[in-house]
TIGU-552010 format. One record per residue (C-alpha): residue number from 1; x, y, z. Coordinates in steps of 0.2 Angstrom, whole numbers. Each point is the difference from the previous one (the first is absolute). Layout:
// residues N
    k     xx     yy     zz
  NUM      X      Y      Z
...
// end
This chain:
// residues 909
    k     xx     yy     zz
    1    -27    -13    -78
    2     14    -10      9
    3     -4    -13     13
    4     14     -5     11
    5      1    -16     10
    6     19     -3      0
    7      1      9     16
    8    -14     10     10
    9    -16     -2    -10
   10     -3     17     -8
   11     -7      8    -16
   12      6     15    -10
   13     -8     10    -13
   14     15      8     -9
   15     12      6     15
   16    -15      2     11
   17     -3    -14     13
   18    -19     -4      3
   19     -6     -2     18
   20     -5    -19      0
   21     -6      1     18
   22      0    -14     13
   23     10    -17     -2
   24    -16    -10     -5
   25     -3     11    -15
   26     19     -2     -5
   27     -2    -19      2
   28    -16      1    -12
   29     11     10    -13
   30     14    -12      2
   31    -11    -16     -3
   32     -7      8    -16
   33     17      5     -7
   34      7    -18      4
   35    -15     -8     -9
   36      7      8    -16
   37    -17      4     -8
   38    -10    -16      7
   39    -14      2     12
   40      3     -1     18
   41    -15     -7     10
   42     -8      9     15
   43      4    -16     10
   44     18      1     -4
   45      1     19      4
   46     -9     -4     17
   47     13    -14      4
   48     14     12     -4
   49     -7     14     11
   50     -4    -10     16
   51     11    -14      8
   52    -14     -4     12
   53    -19     -1     -2
   54     -5     14    -11
   55    -13     12      6
   56    -18     -3     -5
   57      0     16    -12
   58     17     -5     -8
   59     -8      0    -17
   60     -6     17      2
   61     18      6      6
   62      8     -9    -15
   63    -12      9    -12
   64      4     17      9
   65     18     -3     -3
   66     -3     -4    -18
   67    -11     15     -2
   68     13     11      8
   69     13     -6    -12
   70    -11      3    -15
   71     -2     18      7
   72     19      2      1
   73      2     -6    -18
   74    -15     10     -8
   75     12     12     -8
   76     11    -14     -8
   77    -10     -6    -15
   78     12    -13     -4
   79     -1     -8     17
   80    -17     -6      8
   81     -7    -14     11
   82    -14    -10     -8
   83    -12    -12      7
   84      3    -17     -9
   85     -3    -18      3
   86     -7      2     17
   87     15     10      6
   88     10     16     -5
   89     13      2    -13
   90     13     14     -2
   91      2      5    -18
   92     16     11     -4
   93     14      1    -13
   94     13    -13      2
   95     13     13      6
   96    -11      6     14
   97      7    -10     14
   98     18     -3      6
   99     -3    -18      3
  100     -7     -2    -18
  101     16      9     -7
  102     11    -11     11
  103     -7    -16     -6
  104      1      6    -18
  105     18      5      1
  106      5    -17      9
  107     -9    -10    -14
  108      9     10    -13
  109     17     -4      9
  110     -5    -18      1
  111     -3     -2    -19
  112     19     -2     -4
  113      6     17     -5
  114     19      3      1
  115      7      1     18
  116      3     19     -1
  117    -18      3     -5
  118     -7    -12     13
  119     10      9     14
  120     -7     17     -6
  121    -18     -7      0
  122      2     -7     17
  123      8     15      7
  124    -15     10     -5
  125    -12    -13      7
  126      9      0     17
  127      0     19      0
  128    -19      0      1
  129      1     -7     18
  130     -2     13     14
  131     -1    -10     15
  132    -10    -15      7
  133    -13     -5    -12
  134    -18      5      4
  135      5     11     15
  136    -14      8      9
  137    -13    -12     -7
  138     -3    -11     16
  139      8    -16      6
  140    -14    -13     -2
  141      6    -17     -5
  142     -6      3    -18
  143      9     16     -2
  144     15     -6      9
  145      1    -15    -13
  146     -2     12    -14
  147     14     11      6
  148     11    -16      2
  149     -4     -5    -18
  150      6     17     -6
  151     16     -1     11
  152      3    -17     -8
  153     -1      8    -17
  154     12     13      4
  155     13    -12      7
  156     -1    -11    -15
  157      2     16    -11
  158     15      5     11
  159      8    -17     -2
  160     -3      1    -19
  161      8     18      0
  162     15     -6      9
  163      2    -15    -13
  164     -2     13    -15
  165     14     11      7
  166     12    -15      3
  167     -3     -5    -18
  168      5     17     -6
  169     15      0     11
  170     -7     12     14
  171     -6    -11     14
  172      7     11     13
  173    -12     13     -4
  174    -14    -10      7
  175      6      0     18
  176     -9     17      4
  177    -16     -9     -2
  178      4    -17      4
  179      8      2     17
  180    -15      9      9
  181    -12    -13     -7
  182     11    -14      6
  183      0      7     17
  184    -19     -1      1
  185      0    -17     -8
  186     15     -9      7
  187     -7    -18     -3
  188     -4      3    -19
  189     14    -10     -8
  190     -2      6    -17
  191      2     18      6
  192     15     -3     11
  193      8     -9    -15
  194     -2     15    -11
  195      8     11     14
  196     14    -13      1
  197      4      1    -19
  198     -2     19      0
  199     13      2     14
  200     12    -11     -9
  201     -3     10    -16
  202      5     15     11
  203     16     -8      6
  204     -6     -2     17
  205      2    -19      2
  206      3      0     19
  207    -17      8      2
  208     -8    -12    -12
  209      7    -15      9
  210     -5      7     17
  211    -18      3     -6
  212     -1    -18     -6
  213      6     -7     16
  214    -12     11     10
  215    -14     -6    -10
  216      5    -18      1
  217      0      1     19
  218    -17      9      0
  219     -8    -13    -12
  220      6    -14     12
  221     -6      9     16
  222    -17      6     -7
  223     -5    -13    -12
  224     12    -15      3
  225      6     -1    -18
  226     15      3    -10
  227      2     13    -14
  228     -9     -4    -16
  229      7     -1    -18
  230     -1     18     -4
  231     10      6     15
  232     12    -15      0
  233      4      4    -19
  234      4     18      4
  235     11     -5     14
  236     10    -13    -11
  237      1     13    -13
  238     10     11     12
  239     12    -14      5
  240      4     -5    -17
  241      0     17     -9
  242     14     13     -3
  243     -2     18      7
  244    -15      8     -8
  245     11     10    -12
  246      0     18     -5
  247     -8     13     12
  248    -18      4      0
  249      3     18     -6
  250      8     -7    -16
  251    -15    -11     -5
  252    -14      7    -10
  253    -16      4      9
  254    -17     -1    -10
  255     -7     18      0
  256    -18      3      5
  257    -10      6    -14
  258     -3     18     -1
  259     14      5     11
  260     16     10     -4
  261     17     -8      2
  262      6      2     17
  263     18      7      2
  264     13    -13      5
  265      6      3     18
  266     19      2      0
  267     10    -14      7
  268      5      2     18
  269     15     11      3
  270     15    -11      7
  271      4      5     18
  272     17      7      4
  273     10    -11     12
  274     -1     13     14
  275    -18      5     -4
  276    -12      2     15
  277    -14    -13      1
  278    -16      4     -9
  279    -12     11     11
  280    -16     -7      7
  281    -10     14      9
  282    -16    -10      2
  283     -8      1     17
  284     -3    -16      9
  285    -11    -12     -8
  286    -19      1      5
  287     -4    -12     14
  288    -14    -13     -2
  289     -3      5    -19
  290    -14    -11     -6
  291    -10     -2    -16
  292      2     12    -15
  293      7    -15    -11
  294    -10      7    -15
  295      6     18      3
  296     18     -6      1
  297     -2     -9    -16
  298     -8     15     -8
  299     14     11      7
  300     13    -11     -7
  301     -8      0    -17
  302     -3     19      0
  303     18      4      4
  304      8    -13    -12
  305    -11      4    -15
  306      0     19      3
  307     10     11    -12
  308      8      8     10
  309     -2    -12     15
  310    -10     13     11
  311    -14     -5     11
  312    -11      9     12
  313     -9     -9     14
  314    -15     11      5
  315    -14     -2     12
  316     -8      7     16
  317     10      3     16
  318      2    -16     10
  319     -3    -12    -15
  320     18     -7      1
  321      9      9    -15
  322     17      1      9
  323     -1    -17      7
  324     -3     -7    -17
  325     14     10     -8
  326     13     -4     13
  327     -5    -19      0
  328      1      0    -19
  329     17      8      1
  330      7    -13     12
  331     -7    -14    -10
  332      8      7    -16
  333     17      7      7
  334     10    -13    -10
  335     -7      8    -16
  336      9     17      5
  337     19     -5      2
  338      5     18      1
  339    -11      5     15
  340    -16      6      6
  341     -4     19      4
  342    -14      4     11
  343     -7     17      6
  344    -16      4     10
  345     -6     16     -8
  346    -11      3     15
  347    -16      6     -9
  348     -9     -5     16
  349      8     13     11
  350    -13      9     11
  351      7     17     -6
  352      0     -5    -18
  353     19      1     -1
  354     12    -13     -6
  355     18     -2     -6
  356      4     10    -16
  357      6     -9    -15
  358     17      8      2
  359      2     -7     17
  360     -5    -18     -5
  361     12      2    -15
  362     15      3     12
  363     -5    -15     11
  364      0    -11    -16
  365     16      7     -6
  366      9     -4     16
  367     -7    -17      0
  368      7     -2    -18
  369     17      4      7
  370      2     19     -3
  371      9      8     15
  372     -9     14      9
  373     13     13     -6
  374     -4     -4    -18
  375    -19      2      1
  376     -6     13    -13
  377     -8     15      8
  378    -11      3    -15
  379    -15    -11     -1
  380      1     -1    -19
  381     18     -6      1
  382     -5    -13     14
  383    -13     -7    -12
  384     13     -2    -14
  385     13     -8     11
  386    -13    -12      7
  387     -6     -5    -18
  388     18     -2     -5
  389      4    -12     14
  390    -15    -11     -3
  391      5     -2    -19
  392      4    -18     -3
  393     -6     -5     17
  394    -15    -11      5
  395     -7      9     15
  396    -17      0      8
  397     -6     18      6
  398    -14     -1     12
  399     -9     17      3
  400    -13     -2     14
  401    -14     11      5
  402      1     12    -15
  403    -11     15      1
  404      0      5    -19
  405      9     -3    -16
  406     12     15      2
  407      7     -8     16
  408      5    -16    -10
  409      6      7    -17
  410     17      6      6
  411      4    -17      8
  412     -4    -10    -16
  413     16     -9     -8
  414      4      4    -18
  415      3    -18     -7
  416    -11    -15     -2
  417     11    -12     11
  418     -8      7     16
  419    -17     -3      7
  420    -10     13      9
  421    -14     -4     12
  422    -11     14      8
  423    -13     -1     13
  424    -13     14      2
  425    -18      4      7
  426     -2     10    -16
  427     -1     -7    -18
  428     14     10     -6
  429     -8      2    -17
  430     13     13     -5
  431     14    -14      1
  432    -11    -11    -11
  433     -1     14    -13
  434     18      5      0
  435     10    -15      4
  436    -11    -15     -5
  437     -2     -6     18
  438    -12    -14      2
  439    -12      0     14
  440     -4    -14     12
  441    -15      4     11
  442      1    -10     16
  443    -17     -6      6
  444     -5     -4     17
  445      4    -18      7
  446    -12    -14     -4
  447    -10     -6     15
  448     10    -16      1
  449     17     10      0
  450     -7     11     13
  451     -3    -15     12
  452     18     -5     -4
  453      6     17      6
  454     -9     -4     17
  455      8    -17      1
  456     18      7     -2
  457     -3     11     15
  458    -11     -9     12
  459      4    -18     -5
  460    -10    -14     -9
  461     -9     -6     16
  462    -10     16      4
  463     -5      1    -18
  464     -5    -18     -2
  465    -10      1     16
  466    -11     14     -7
  467      1      0    -19
  468    -16      9     -3
  469      5     14     11
  470     17      1     -8
  471     -8      2    -17
  472    -12     14      7
  473     15      9      7
  474      9     -1    -17
  475    -15      7     -8
  476     -2     14     13
  477     18      5     -3
  478     -5      3    -19
  479     14    -11     -6
  480     13     13      5
  481     16     -9      7
  482      3     15     11
  483    -17     -1      8
  484      2    -19      1
  485     17      1      9
  486     -7     13     12
  487    -15    -11      5
  488     12    -15      1
  489     11     10     12
  490    -14      4     11
  491     -5    -18      1
  492     19     -6      3
  493      1     13     15
  494    -16     -7      7
  495      1    -19      0
  496    -16     -3      8
  497    -10     11    -12
  498    -11    -10    -11
  499      0      3    -19
  500    -19      1      1
  501      1     14     13
  502     13      9    -10
  503    -11     -1    -16
  504    -16      5     10
  505     10     16      6
  506      5      4    -18
  507    -18     -2     -6
  508     -3     16     10
  509      4     14    -13
  510      2     13     13
  511     16     -9      8
  512      7    -10    -15
  513     13     13     -5
  514      6      2     18
  515      2    -18      2
  516     10     -1    -16
  517     15     10      7
  518     16     -4      8
  519     12     10     10
  520      8      9    -15
  521    -11     -4    -14
  522    -18     -3     -5
  523    -13      0    -14
  524     -7     17      4
  525     18      8      0
  526      4     -8    -17
  527    -16      6     -7
  528      2     18      8
  529     17      1    -10
  530     -9     -4    -16
  531    -13     13      3
  532     12     13      5
  533      9     -1    -17
  534    -17      3    -10
  535     -2     15    -11
  536    -14     12      6
  537    -14     -7    -11
  538      4    -18      5
  539      1      5     19
  540    -17      9     -1
  541     -8    -15     -8
  542      8    -12     13
  543     -7     10     14
  544    -17      0     -8
  545      1    -19     -2
  546     -2     -2     18
  547    -19      5     -3
  548     -2    -13    -13
  549    -14    -13      4
  550      9    -15     -8
  551     17     -7     -5
  552     -1      4    -19
  553     -6     14    -11
  554      0      8    -17
  555      5     17     -6
  556    -17      8      2
  557     -1     -5     18
  558     18      6      3
  559     -5     17     -8
  560    -15      1     12
  561     10     -4     15
  562     14     12     -4
  563     -9     14     -9
  564     13      0    -13
  565     -3      2    -19
  566     -1    -16    -10
  567     18      3     -7
  568      6      4     18
  569     -7    -15      7
  570      8    -11    -14
  571     17      8      4
  572     -3     -3     19
  573     -5    -18     -3
  574     16     -3    -10
  575     10      7     14
  576     -8    -11     13
  577      2    -15    -12
  578     19      4     -4
  579      3      0     19
  580    -10    -16      2
  581    -13      7     12
  582    -13     -5    -12
  583      0    -14    -12
  584     -6      3    -18
  585    -12    -14     -6
  586     -6      7    -16
  587      2     17     -8
  588    -12      8     11
  589     -2    -11     16
  590     11     -1     15
  591      2    -11     15
  592      6      6     17
  593      7    -15     10
  594     -7     -2     18
  595     16      6     10
  596      1     15    -11
  597    -18      4      2
  598      1     -2     19
  599     15     12      0
  600    -10     13    -11
  601    -14     -1     12
  602     12      3     15
  603      4     17     -9
  604    -19      4     -2
  605      2     16     10
  606      9      8    -14
  607    -14     -4    -13
  608    -14     12     -5
  609    -17     -7      5
  610     -8      8    -14
  611      8    -13    -11
  612    -11    -14      7
  613    -16      9     -4
  614      6      3    -18
  615      4    -19     -1
  616    -17     -5      6
  617     -9     12    -12
  618     11     -7    -14
  619     -5    -18      4
  620    -19      6      1
  621      1      8    -17
  622      9    -14     -8
  623    -13    -12      8
  624    -14     10     -8
  625      8     -1    -17
  626      3    -19      2
  627    -18     -3      5
  628     -7      9    -15
  629     11    -10    -12
  630     -3    -16      9
  631    -19      1      0
  632     -5     12    -15
  633    -17      7      2
  634     -1     -2     19
  635     -2     17      9
  636     14      6     11
  637     -1     -6     18
  638      6     17      7
  639      7     16     -5
  640     16      9      8
  641     -4      8     16
  642     -5     19     -1
  643     15     11     -3
  644     12    -14     -4
  645      9     -3    -17
  646     12    -13     -5
  647     19      5      1
  648      3     -5    -18
  649     -9     -8    -15
  650     -8    -17      5
  651      6    -15    -11
  652     -9     -3    -16
  653     -7    -18     -3
  654     -5     -4    -18
  655     -7    -17      4
  656     -7    -10     14
  657     15    -11      0
  658     11     15      3
  659    -11      5     15
  660      0    -17      8
  661     19     -2     -2
  662      2     17      9
  663    -12     -6     14
  664     10    -17      2
  665     16     10      1
  666     -5     13     12
  667    -12    -11     11
  668     12      0     15
  669      3     19     -1
  670    -19      4     -2
  671     -5    -11     15
  672     14      8     10
  673     -6     17     -5
  674    -17     -3      7
  675      8     -4     17
  676     12     15     -1
  677    -14     12     -5
  678    -10     -6     15
  679     15      1     12
  680      5     18     -6
  681    -18      7      2
  682     -6      0    -18
  683    -15    -11      1
  684     -7      9    -15
  685     14     -8    -10
  686      0    -17      8
  687    -18     -5     -5
  688      2      7    -17
  689     16     -9     -4
  690     -8    -16      7
  691    -16      0    -11
  692     10      3    -16
  693      8    -17      3
  694    -16     -8     -4
  695      5     -6    -18
  696     14    -10      8
  697    -10     -6     15
  698    -13     -8    -10
  699     13    -10    -10
  700     10     -5     15
  701    -14     -1     13
  702      9    -13     10
  703     16      9      3
  704     -3      7     17
  705     -8     17     -3
  706    -10      1     16
  707     13      9     11
  708      2     14    -13
  709    -19      2     -3
  710     -4      0     18
  711     14     14      3
  712     -8     10    -14
  713    -18     -3      7
  714      6      7     17
  715      7     15     -8
  716    -16      3     -9
  717    -10     -1     16
  718     11     13      8
  719     -6     12    -14
  720    -18     -5      3
  721     -1     -1    -19
  722    -15    -11     -5
  723      6     -1    -18
  724     18     -7      5
  725     -8    -12     13
  726    -13     -7    -12
  727     14     -3    -14
  728     11     -9     13
  729    -13    -10      9
  730     -6     -6    -18
  731     18     -4     -5
  732      5     -8     17
  733    -16    -10      1
  734      3     -7    -17
  735     18     -5      4
  736     -6     -8     16
  737    -14    -10     -9
  738     12     -7    -13
  739     11     -6     14
  740    -14     -9     10
  741     -1     13     14
  742    -19      2     -2
  743     -5      7     17
  744     13     13     -1
  745     -4      4    -18
  746    -19      2      4
  747      4     13     14
  748      8     11    -13
  749    -12     -3    -14
  750    -16      3     10
  751      7     18      3
  752      6      4    -17
  753    -17      4     -9
  754     -6     12     14
  755     17      8      0
  756     -2      3    -19
  757    -17      7      2
  758      7     12     13
  759     13      5    -13
  760    -13      2    -13
  761      9    -13    -11
  762    -13    -10     -9
  763     13     -9    -10
  764      9     -5     16
  765    -16     -6      7
  766     -2    -12    -15
  767     18     -7      2
  768     -3     -2     19
  769    -16    -10     -3
  770      8    -11    -12
  771     14     -4     11
  772    -12     -3     15
  773    -10    -12    -10
  774     16    -10     -4
  775      3     -2     18
  776    -17     -5      4
  777      0    -13    -14
  778     16     -7      8
  779     -9     -3     17
  780    -15     -8     -9
  781    -12     15      1
  782     -6     -1    -19
  783    -16      9      4
  784      9     15      7
  785     14      0    -13
  786    -14      0    -14
  787     -9     14      8
  788     16     11      0
  789      5     -5    -17
  790    -17      5     -8
  791      1     16     10
  792     17      4     -7
  793     -5     -4    -18
  794    -15     12      2
  795     10     14      7
  796     14     -3    -13
  797    -13      2    -14
  798     -7     16      7
  799     17      7      1
  800      3     -1    -19
  801     17     -6      2
  802      3    -15    -12
  803     16     -5      8
  804     -8     -2     17
  805    -16     -8     -7
  806     10    -13     -9
  807      9     -5     16
  808    -17     -1     10
  809     -8    -10    -14
  810     14    -13      0
  811     -1     -3     19
  812    -19     -1     -1
  813      2    -13    -15
  814     13    -10     10
  815    -13      0     15
  816    -14     -6    -11
  817     11    -15     -6
  818      4     -4     18
  819    -19      1      5
  820     -5    -11    -15
  821     -8     13    -11
  822     11     -2    -16
  823    -13      9    -11
  824      2     16     11
  825     18     -2      0
  826      1     -1    -19
  827    -11     16     -1
  828     11     10     12
  829     16     -6     -8
  830     -5      4    -18
  831     -6     17      6
  832     16      3      8
  833     10     -4    -16
  834    -12     11    -10
  835      3     16     10
  836     18     -3      5
  837     11     15     -6
  838     13     -2    -13
  839     14      2     13
  840     -7    -15     10
  841     15    -11      3
  842      1    -17     -9
  843      1     -8     18
  844    -18      6      4
  845     -7     -5    -17
  846      8    -17      3
  847     -9     -3     16
  848    -17      6     -7
  849      2    -11    -15
  850      4    -15     12
  851    -15      4     10
  852    -11      0    -15
  853      7    -16     -6
  854     -4     -9     16
  855    -17      7      0
  856     -3     -7    -18
  857      7    -17      6
  858    -13     -1     14
  859    -14      5    -13
  860      6    -14    -12
  861      5     13    -13
  862     17     -9     -3
  863      4      9    -17
  864     -1     17      8
  865     10     -6     15
  866     14     -6    -11
  867      0     17     -9
  868      1     10     16
  869     14    -11      7
  870     10      1    -16
  871     -1     19     -1
  872      5      1     18
  873     15    -11     -3
  874      5     10    -15
  875     -1     16     11
  876      9     -8     14
  877     15     -3    -11
  878     16     -8      6
  879     -2      7     17
  880    -17     -2      9
  881     -7     14     11
  882      4     -7     17
  883     12    -14      3
  884      8    -13    -10
  885     -2      3    -18
  886     -1    -17     -7
  887    -13     -5     14
  888    -11     16     -5
  889      0     -5    -18
  890     -4    -18      3
  891    -14      5     12
  892     -8     12    -13
  893      1    -11    -14
  894     -8    -15      9
  895    -13     11      9
  896      8     -5     17
  897      2     11     14
  898     14     10     -8
  899      0     19      2
  900    -18      1      6
  901      5     -8     16
  902      8     17      4
  903     -7     17      3
  904     -2     14    -12
  905      7     13     11
  906    -12     11      9
  907     12     12      7
  908      0     15    -11
  909    -12     -4    -13
// end
């Protein structure tokens, strides 16, 4: 397992990224990793998740996130989250987190090794950083402070790295990392001093002195102070020193461990007196370029450490690949004294055509000084001449919008002195395999950078007047610079249009894509070009994704939608991921971003509607398998409709934890499937999918299940199916009861027993009576509640179904405790424990033991009570049955309210 905090918070199992979920869950993981094996209290987690007053059920939400993380880690025996010391502790090997490895490397470099070894260790440590620390984990004050502390550690390591390089005579090599950091921290004197010294080492004294004087003025203007000792000493060292000496290329560079020696770039070829100026074919610099500081740093490091220096910037259309590459090229033009070549390979042409490599080679050769009459007619000869001319030169070759690796290979130089930068919507894995290219995936803009894009177009005043609307606009544009600039252009052309009005318009999914278009470009047009270039299987799956009920899916759902075989589906998903039309989260889970999803839905006319039916049946069959694994011994809620069979084998769950993890992951899709089934005229699927959610409903009863269950109940009513209505009235009534909506609950629960009688479902009638009794007890009708619980217990006994009878006896025992009859409560509880089937969950046994312990306390039988509580606590283990684990254990051990305050679920018996 590899936890990564030095950039966007993420986790990997091998090369597979694990889907962590929402920002708050990422924040919980980050806190656990930063604690380095010490407990993190629930209170501290709560403070980190909410910067205002936390919700009343914050503790439940925290436990939900911890539980979800445990589910994600269940396949990694070396990494687990334990409940310790009133909080939670992450136990994992010391190499499991990038921040742990970073700190260990810095400590080793600080222990006084030789300068070369120290530089090597620090180079490795700094290479672990992938962007802004704790990205995507929220911006509450506590999380922001944690990110600032990590940034401070990086800056300190960077300054130490520069000092180590200077000590081994290679100070100029630190500039690639120092300069970008200094631009972001212009008042950090120790960092500026390191840059000044490194510039001097590179024989760039004029730049060093200019930087010193600019910083001196900035310190005076911003802080009213003069430079401190570190910066002043660096300045005086330049004034009193001789030139830095031998060129950087002649000085030894400490090699990174485990890497092959890189070929030395040849010295620049001296120019002839009458030689033409070096070519610069770059397009104009991108206007209003903002953000991307970390991406620019990564690009610099990628190109300077590559062997050969060949980088490929990949990402979806509109994410800003070309802007990043051209901006970087202008910023580093001085590193390429022999020129910059640029070609747009036009992979995005609507007709799929673009310039051939031979034509691009002719343009490059002419730029390098070859007269037109001497241009080779043969493509192979043109390649050879091109590579000959580049030998001994330091040239940047920027190849924009490449379709595939075959377009790029003929344009690659033959010597290490040249650098090649490629941009593409595709991943160009062939170029990685054959030419050691290094990929730089370009992510969508962070929310704050999205707002900065708006500022560059419409000005600070309009954004400052409506900051919340600006943030919402940035989110609705999916972090795509193209979409953001189109939205900003619309606002700029309409000075009286409020940002809030624009955001409200974009919320409407039916018009969002049309609003994000200009006179000659748009998000839809950009996506259309990507789709047009898909192979047949990928194109088929993309059409079918228009029918998907959510924004993410796994391979089995994609197979159901498309009708492809499992192998064909995997190939199609790979094609969509390579074109950045879906994002691969793990080996078998994919995300479609909002604008891409909306574009797919705009193409729904080309989709086969049978795919939606197959998808709904897939979710129903998977739900049946999950419910059976989550509650072993319970009877199925419903079978598949007559004549319906699953499109493929349902998933196999070997443990309850696996089933519950699936429920949590698929919850959004399952609830959306209920609505989609009802809307598409499949009420028989809508109610069945809903009732199979019950294992998750009972564990997250306060999470807003009412709309989904009401929609399913309406679907059941259309069928005039008393069995379906009885089950949904019982489940919905229980949810309403637990959420304090007693009148509405009783309306449904009064109907449920009679509907079960009509359906000839005696067991369903028992469940309905138990839930009805619970609602009556909440409104103070103890007599009515007792009558129905006694009736339920008698009926359950007559059924001869121990699982259901255990359930009924527990609820009757709990009622007797409430009514002040502990002797009867103890008798019913002991009987339930006696007849409980072997597959009865520990959770149910814990609640029965806790009830018996309370009854013994009230009867003065303290020794028996302690034994019951001790056995219950042992069964509850580190994670109690319902809520915060430590609170559960404390309640059971002391005979307090503990787990018995909850309900033994009476939903499927």
